[in-house]
N, C-alpha and C positions, 0 to 999 in steps of 0.2 A: 532562594531555589536554585539548586545546581542547573547547569548550562551542558547544553550538547555541542559538541563539535562536528560539523556537517562536511561530508563530502559526497558530490555527484559524480558518477562514472557511469560509462556503458559497459556491457560487460567484458568487451575485450580491453577493457582497461583497468581492468580489478586484479588484483594479483591472486594467486591461486589459496593464498593464505586468506583474503579478503572475502573471495566467494565462499571458501569453504565454511568461516564463521556466520555469515548471511545464510546458508543452506541448513546450517545446523539449528541456527535462531529460527528460521522457517517451518522445518520438522518439529522442532521442541513444542513451538505455540500452535500450528495449524493441524500436524499430525498425532502429536502425542498429547497435549494439554485439552485439545478438544476432541480426543477421539474419533478422527475423521479420517481414516486413509483414503486418500487419492493423489494423485500424481503432482507434486509441487513444481519441482524444476520442469519447465515447460518450454515450447518453443517462442514463448512471449518474453522471455529473459533476454534474448538475443533482441528484441525490438524494444528496449525498455530504458529509461534513465533509471539507475538504482540508486537510492538516497541512503546513506549510511551514516547513524548518529552513534558518537563514540562519547564515552565518559572515562575519565580515566583510563585511557587506552584499550578500552573493552566494546565490543558492540554493544548498545543498548538500547537503539530502536533503528527499525527498518522500513523503508516502503520502496515500491517501484512505481514508475510514470510509465504506461504503456503507452507506443506512439499511437496517435490517431489512425483510426480505420483497422486495428489490430485487433483489438479487444471484442470476445461475443460472447454475452452470457446464455441469450435466446439464439435457438439454431436459425442459421441464414441472417442474422442482424448484427452489424458491427457497431462499435458506436463510432459516430463522427468524431469525438472528442479525444483527447487523452484521457485512460482511465487511470486514478491513483487505486492500489491494491497491494495486497499481501503486509497492509500497515501492522507493525507489531511493537510493543516493548519489551523487553528482554525481561523473566519475571525478577531478577534480582534489583532493577532498576524500576519497577512499578510503583506509581504512590509520589513522585517526583515531578509531575506534569509535563514529560517528556513526550507523549502522547499530541498533548497541544501543540509542544516545539515542531515536532517533527511535522505534523501536519500542515502548520504554518509555513514551514519553508518547503513542503511539498507543494503547496499551493503557488509559492513564490517561484521556484523553480518551473512548476507546469506554465505560469504565465511568462516567465522567461524565454523559454525554451518552445513553446506555443501558445503567441501571442493572439488574443482574441477570440480563443477557441471556446472556452470553458472547460470544465472538468465533469467527467462523469465515473461513477464510483457504484459496486455493488457491494452494498453495505449490510452486514450482519444486524438483524432488527432489533436486537437489543442496544446497540449500538446508535440509533438514532438520534437522540438528543445531542450525542458527542458530536456528530456531523451536522446536524442543525445549526450547532453555536458558531460554525466554521461557516455558512451560509450555504449549505446543500439544501435542496427541497426533494423528497420523494416523488419518483416518476412511476406511476403505474401502483400495481396491487404486490401486494407481498408473493415472494415465489421460493421455493426449494431450492438451493444449490449444494451439491454435496451433504443433504441430510440435515441441512442448517437452513433456518429461514433468514432471506433476504429480502431487501427493496433496492431497487435501480434509484440511483439520488442524482442530480445534476447540480453545479454551480455555474452561474453565468458571469 
């Protein structure tokens, strides 16, 4: 199995080329592939740790871990825990187990940067089993986020 090389960084620590690669990957997956027009680059990027996974010098996988108390899915309610989101594997790198590697590193990073706080996510409903295997459990009922069914999930 191929492996990823990981880099954790705050937004201000990323080079312009690294950030461009991240935004291009996020747009390709979340806007174009999922046919979901929404504001991807947002204020949360400045309050997040960004995890870039590369393979052969190319961005292969990415996620961001939003600082506790910043992420809101339901109006007026903010996650007390850090929140992993924008989880993606670039099309050319799918089927290699990179999603699991990325999430394991994401969980490890959250435990390092935010010890003892757990993790909360807003998971697309079709990915529930992927996240359950990683120790996440559903919290509440299914809801719509940008036209896509989601569940809030938490990992202690």
